[in-house]
C-alpha positions in Angstrom: 57.3 166.3 39.0 58.3 163.9 41.8 61.5 161.9 41.5 62.7 158.8 43.4 66.2 159.9 44.4 68.9 157.2 45.0 71.3 158.2 47.7 74.9 157.0 47.9 76.6 159.0 50.6 76.5 162.5 49.1 75.6 161.4 45.5 72.0 161.8 44.5 70.8 160.4 41.1 68.3 162.8 39.5 67.8 161.0 36.2 69.9 158.6 34.0 73.2 160.3 33.6 72.3 163.2 35.9 73.6 163.4 39.5 73.9 165.9 42.3 77.1 165.8 44.4 76.2 167.5 47.7 79.0 169.7 49.1 81.6 168.3 46.7 83.4 171.6 46.5 83.6 172.3 50.2 86.9 170.6 50.9 88.6 173.0 48.6 86.4 176.0 49.3 89.1 178.5 50.1 91.2 177.8 47.0 88.0 177.7 44.8 86.8 181.1 46.0 90.2 182.7 45.6 90.2 181.3 42.0 86.7 182.7 41.3 87.7 186.2 42.6 90.8 186.1 40.5 89.0 185.2 37.3 86.3 187.8 37.8 88.9 190.5 38.5 90.5 189.8 35.2 87.3 189.4 33.2 84.5 191.2 35.0 81.0 189.8 34.5 78.7 191.6 32.1 75.0 191.3 31.0 75.2 189.8 27.5 72.5 190.4 24.9 70.6 187.6 23.2 70.3 187.2 19.5 66.8 188.5 19.9 68.0 191.7 21.5 67.1 191.0 25.1 69.6 191.7 27.9 70.2 188.7 30.2 69.4 189.1 33.9 72.4 186.9 34.7 75.8 188.5 34.3 78.5 186.3 32.7 82.2 185.8 32.2 84.5 182.9 31.3 87.8 181.3 31.9 89.6 178.6 29.9 90.8 178.3 26.3 87.3 179.1 25.1 84.5 181.3 26.4 80.8 181.3 25.7 79.4 184.6 24.4 76.1 185.9 23.2 75.2 189.0 21.1 72.9 190.0 18.3 74.8 187.7 15.9 74.2 184.5 17.9 75.6 182.2 20.6 79.1 180.9 20.2 82.4 180.0 21.8 85.5 182.1 21.1 89.0 182.4 22.5 89.0 186.1 23.2 86.9 188.3 25.5 84.9 190.5 23.1 85.1 193.5 25.6 88.8 193.5 26.2 90.1 191.7 23.1 92.3 189.6 25.4 92.2 185.8 25.8 90.0 184.6 28.6 91.8 184.0 31.9 93.3 180.6 32.1 91.3 178.0 34.0 92.7 177.7 37.5 94.0 174.2 38.2 91.8 173.8 41.3 88.7 174.4 39.2 89.7 172.1 36.4 90.5 169.4 38.9 87.1 169.7 40.6 85.3 169.4 37.2 87.3 166.3 36.2 86.8 164.6 39.5 83.1 165.4 39.7 82.5 164.1 36.1 84.4 160.9 36.9 82.4 160.4 40.1 79.2 160.7 38.0 80.5 158.0 35.6 82.1 160.3 32.9 85.8 159.5 32.9 88.1 161.5 30.7 86.2 164.8 30.9 88.6 167.6 29.8 87.0 171.0 30.2 88.3 173.7 28.0 85.6 176.3 28.9 84.1 177.5 32.1 81.1 179.9 32.1 80.7 182.1 35.2 77.1 183.1 35.8 76.6 185.7 38.5 73.0 186.0 39.8 71.7 188.9 41.9 68.4 188.4 43.8 65.6 188.5 41.2 67.7 187.0 38.4 66.7 183.8 36.7 67.8 181.5 33.9 65.0 180.3 31.6 64.8 176.7 30.4 67.3 176.0 27.7 69.6 173.3 26.2 73.4 173.7 26.1 74.3 172.5 22.6 76.7 175.1 21.2 79.7 172.8 22.0 81.3 171.1 19.1 80.3 167.6 20.3 77.6 168.5 22.7 76.1 165.1 23.3 79.5 163.4 23.8 80.6 165.2 26.9 78.9 166.0 30.2 78.2 169.4 31.8 79.5 170.0 35.3 77.9 172.9 37.3 79.3 174.2 40.6 77.0 176.4 42.8 78.5 179.0 45.1 76.9 181.7 47.2 73.1 182.0 47.7 71.0 178.9 47.5 68.9 178.4 44.4 66.4 176.1 42.7 67.8 174.2 39.7 65.2 173.0 37.2 65.9 169.9 35.3 63.5 169.3 32.5 63.2 166.7 29.7 64.3 166.6 26.1 61.4 168.8 25.1 60.8 172.3 26.5 57.3 171.4 27.5 58.3 168.4 29.6 57.8 168.7 33.4 60.7 169.8 35.4 62.3 168.4 38.6 63.1 171.2 41.0 66.4 170.6 42.8 67.5 172.8 45.7 71.3 173.6 45.4 73.4 175.3 48.0 77.0 176.6 48.3 79.5 173.9 47.3 77.0 171.6 45.5 78.0 170.2 42.1 75.6 169.0 39.4 76.7 166.7 36.5 74.6 165.7 33.6 75.6 163.8 30.5 74.8 160.7 28.5 71.0 160.2 28.2 70.5 163.5 30.1 73.0 165.7 28.3 70.5 167.6 26.2 67.8 167.9 28.8 66.3 171.4 29.2 67.4 173.1 32.4 67.3 176.4 34.1 67.3 178.3 37.4 64.3 179.7 39.2 64.2 183.3 40.2 66.8 183.8 42.9 65.4 184.8 46.3 67.1 187.6 48.3 69.6 186.6 50.9 73.1 187.1 52.2 75.9 184.6 51.9 78.8 184.8 54.4 81.4 184.5 51.7 79.8 185.9 48.6 77.2 188.4 49.9 73.9 189.0 48.0 74.8 186.9 44.9 75.1 183.4 43.6 78.0 182.4 41.3 77.6 179.4 39.2 80.5 177.8 37.3 79.5 175.6 34.3 82.4 173.5 32.9 82.2 172.4 29.3 84.3 170.5 26.8 83.5 172.9 24.0 86.2 172.7 21.3 
């Protein structure tokens, strides 16, 4: 699928309500990476199991008041880490600020993320097309997605799984925002190629901010 992309400085419109903010996180890169390492040290990423019994190729963790989890009983948000029994780490202020500012720049003022899903990709991992709709008012609030580490190909589909996808290259520091008419679009990440990032090594860390509760 080929898209006509509208460029405004570093803002690229992908679809109605969906934008790519090139390099939006780079001005605060040092603080953001320190926050990421702190969260992952407190709540190490793990390979969750889907309700169908499959182990996800992408390892996951969370910070914020709520965290997204998956197991044989289903997908859900909960306040405690099921492995440790402790509350998820608090969302670092620099991460919450980035999410709010990115959402506002994309036209979604008032975004108040209470959950941030950390997805850790090793080379060969992928995320199949899916919709994020486990949030209490999923259609009412945007998703904000920060890409760190190895470059990847984000896939933005339509409102049906069979719709064609737009392939969007994302690199370290890029932020994607989608909401409004695009909030329930299918999306995923193509198989991650091998590589070495100077700050994060052989991995990609994606932070997905949600207003879940």
